[in-house]
N, C-alpha and C positions, 0 to 999 in steps of 0.2 A: 504494500500500500504506500502510495506516495504522500509526502507531507504537503498540505496546501501551502501555497505561496503567501507570504506575509505582505499585506498592503502597506505602503508607506504614507506618512503624514505629509501633505503638501506644504511647502514653505509659506504659501499664501495664507494659510490658516493655522500655522504652527503656534502663533501667539495665543490663540484660544486655548490650545492644549497646555501651553506653558503658564497660563494665568490661573490663579486659584479661584476658579469659578465653581458654581454649583451646576452639576450636569444632571440630565435625566438618564437613568439607568433602566433599561427595559429587558425583562426576561420573559419567558413563555410559561404561563401557568398550566396546571394540570388539565384545564379545560381547553387548552390550545389558544387562549386569548392572551394578549400582552399584559404584563404587570409592570407598571412604571413607578420608580422611586427616585427622589432627589438624593444625590450623593456627592461627596467630595472624592477626588481622584488624584492619582499620582502618576505622571508620565515617567516611564522608566525604560529608556532606550527605545526599542521597537515595540514595547508593550505599554499598557496602562494598567494600573492596579487600583482596586477598590477594596477597602476593608469592611468586613461585615460581621455583625453579631451573629453567632452561630445558630441562633434560633429564628432568624428572619425568613420570611417567605421567599425572598429572592434567592437565598441559599438553597432552600428546598427545591425551587424551580431549576436552579443551575445543576444540582446533583442529578436531576432527572433528564435535563436537556441542557448541556453545557454550551449554550450560545447566548449572546447578549448584544445589545446596541447601547452605545454611550452617545448621547446627543448633547451638543453644546451650542448655545446661542450667544452671539456677540452682544454684550450688554449695551454697546453704543450703536448697534445697527442690527435690529431683529431679523433683517433679511439675510444676514451673514451667519451661516451655520456650518458646523462640522459634525458629521455623523460617522461613527466608527462601528461597523458591524464586525463582530469578533467571535472566534472560538474562545472558550473560557477554560482555563486550568485552575482548579481549586487547590490552594496551598494552606495548610494549617499555619497559624501565626501565634503559637502559644506564648511567646515573649512580647507580643504586640508591637513588633519592630516596625511593621508597615504602618500601623495605626500611629505610632510615634512620628514617623516621617510625614504622614499626612497632617497631623495636628501642628507640626512645625511649619509646614507649608502654608497652612491656613491661619497661622498665628493664634492658635487657641490652646488652652490649657490641657495638656495630655491627661493629667490626673482626672479631669472632669469626665473624659470619655472612657478612660481605662477602667473605671469602677463600675461602668454600666453592665458589664458581663464578665464571666470568667474565661470565655473562649472567643477567639476571633478567627476568621478565615479570610484569606485574601483571594479575590477573584483576579487572576492575571488575564487580561484581555489580549489575545493575539489577533490583531486586525486582519481581516480577510478582504474587506472592502471599505474604502473611505470615500464618503460623498461630501462634497463641499458646495455651498451656494454662496453667492455674493462676493 
């Protein structure tokens, strides 16, 4: 079986990925319908990471069907968007390392988020298609 090719992020919209924005993270529910959640994210080389509490619905969805879309809207121009359609690799984060990197990126108190749960999982998005508008 061949490995799907990774899509690249175009330079024209890289600023959206590099900015600490809130994105819409879409997974597929058990009924086949999309389930959307607002998330913070961490660009990491050719991938993007999202940290999740291990009891969340989006994690249940990803365990069943490991595909997702991350959608970003330019806050200065709502007609300019970046959509990342990805295969997802789930990685346990027992030390909350990824969560710490994300809270640093968004300039929020790590302790405030780390006490919310005992377990975290990282969704590593491997882009398969990147769609830009504007």
